[in-house]
C-alpha positions in Angstrom: -185.6 -34.0 119.9 -187.2 -31.7 117.0 -184.0 -31.7 115.2 -184.0 -36.0 114.2 -188.1 -35.4 113.6 -186.9 -31.8 110.9 -184.7 -34.0 109.5 -187.1 -37.0 109.2 -189.9 -35.1 107.3 -187.4 -33.1 105.8 -186.5 -37.0 103.9 -189.6 -38.5 103.8 -190.2 -34.7 102.1 -187.5 -35.2 100.1 -188.5 -38.9 98.8 -191.9 -37.4 97.6 -190.9 -34.7 96.3 -188.6 -36.7 93.7 -190.9 -38.5 92.3 -192.6 -36.6 91.2 -190.6 -34.5 89.6 -189.9 -35.9 86.2 -187.2 -33.2 84.3 -184.1 -32.0 86.8 -185.5 -28.7 86.8 -187.7 -29.5 88.6 -185.8 -30.6 90.2 -183.9 -27.5 91.4 -187.2 -26.2 92.0 -187.6 -29.7 94.8 -184.8 -29.1 96.3 -184.3 -25.6 96.6 -188.0 -25.5 98.4 -186.6 -29.0 100.3 -183.9 -26.2 101.2 -186.0 -23.3 102.5 -187.9 -25.4 104.5 -185.0 -26.5 106.5 -183.4 -23.4 106.8 -187.6 -21.9 108.0 -188.2 -24.8 110.5 -184.2 -23.9 111.5 -184.8 -20.1 112.2 -187.9 -21.1 113.5 -186.3 -23.7 117.0 -183.1 -21.1 117.2 -180.9 -24.1 117.2 -177.1 -23.3 118.0 -173.7 -23.1 116.3 -171.1 -25.1 117.1 -168.7 -21.9 117.5 
């Protein structure tokens, strides 16, 4: 359930940032920030690994 919520928030965040950025550089920065947030959420939830 937490993963679904995190993915939904990520999708909403990504959609919002892509409509806000006007340059390729800005898009790259937005994607980097989104990736950092995903990593933070993953670390906070202590997700499992498929190993």
